[in-house]
N, C-alpha and C positions, 0 to 999 in steps of 0.2 A: 504494500500500500504506500509506503514511504517513497519507493522508487517511482511509482505511478504519479504521486503528487509532485515530486521533483521534476519529472518529465513534463507534466502539465504546466507547472510554473515556468519552466524554461521555454516551452512553446509559446506561452502567453507573452513572456518577455521579448521573444524574437518578433512576435506579431506587433507588439507595441513599438518596437524599434523600427520595423518596416513601415508602419503607419506614420510614425513621427518623421521618418526620412523624406516623406512627401511634402512636408511643410517647408516654406521658404527659409525660415530662420534656423533650420536644423544644423547646417555646417557651423554657424557662429556659436550656437549653444554647445555643441559637442566639442568645440575647440577650447572651451573654458575648463580651467583646472578644477577637479573635484567632480565633474560631471562625466558619467560613463554611459554605457548602453542601457543600464537599468534606470538610473536617476535622471538622465537627460530627457527621455520621452515623458517620464513622470512629471518632471518640472514643467515642460512645455504644455502638458495636458492640464496641469493645475493652474497655470498662469493664463493660458489661452492666448488670444491675440494681444500682443503687447502695445499695439498702436491705440487700443481703446483707453489706455491710461494717459492722462494729459501731462503728467510729469512723474518723475521717479518717486516722489513722495506718495503719490497715489498708489503706486505698486507696493511700496513698503507698508502702507496702511491696509491695502487689500490682504497682504500676508499676515498682518497683525504683529509685525516686528518693529513698528515705529514706537518711539518713546511716548508715553502718555503725557497729559498735561494736568496740572493741578495748580491753577492760579486764579486769583480773584482780587480785584482791587490792587492793593500794594503787596499782597501775599503772592509769592512766587516760589513754589517748591522746586528744588533742583533735582532731587533724586526721585523719580517716579517710575513705577513698573510699566512694562510695555502694555499696549492697549489690548492685545489678543482678540481684537474684534474681527479679524479676518479668518481666512481658511485654515482650519487646524491641520488638514492633510498637506497643505502647502508648507506650513511651518515644520511638519514632520520631515518632509522631503528636504527642506533647507537644513534642518539639523543633521540629517544623514550626510548631506554634502559637507557640512562643517566638521562633522566627526571624521569623515574621510580625509579632509585636509589636515586635521590635527594629527591623525595617525601617520600620514605620509610626510608631513612637515616640509612642504616645498618652500624653501627660503625665498625664492624669487617671486612668490605669489603675494600680491598686495593684501588679499583677504587673510591669508595665514599670518602675514607679518603684523597686521592689525590685531588679530586675535591673540597672537603671542605677546604683543605689547600690553594688551589689556590683562592678560594672564600674569605677566611679570609685575604689573601694578597691584596685583593681589585681588583683582576683581573675582567675584564668585563665578562658577561654571556657567550658570544660566545667563548671567550678564554678558560674559564675553562671547558666548555662543550666539545670543540674540544680536549683539552688536556686529558680529561677523556675518550673520544672515542678512542683516540690514545692508551692510557694505556690499555683500555679494549681489543682492538684488539691485542696488544702484548701478553696479558695474554691468549686470545682466541687461538692465533697461537701456543703458547707453550703447552697449555693443550691438544689441539686437536692433535697436532703432537705427543706428548708423548703418548696419548691414542691410536692412530693408530699404533704407534710403538709397544706398549704392546700387541695389538691384533695380529700383525705380529709375535711377539715372541711366543705367545701362540699357533699360528698355526704351527710354525716350531717344537715345542716340543711335 
């Protein structure tokens, strides 16, 4: 039964990858560090069309990894938990990507360097993982939007 379940999961993973490879942003997403044949299609499926977000903050808010706000009048709290208003499955996928980055420790990766800096400052696990997910999504948004814009330009010329 275990072998059958493993084979089924693997065939579904392959099908997800094949389906995701038809999307225009597939090459740029798969080139990102931490994203592989399992997490890449999952990430693209959870986010959907990145052009529907007006700015990168909208994407981080959709994922629920944006810092919350607690201010009123002159009161302005500095340390506030994340909003967690977004998609829990997207947050899970992002945390899996962050976990992979921490395990592999790619020194040249800006997301890993940022998380490592936060870790060395003594920040708790959830804080640096969420901050890394936020940074990853901002980079994701920029790269995918830029890639899609370059595809549009090449179509026009």
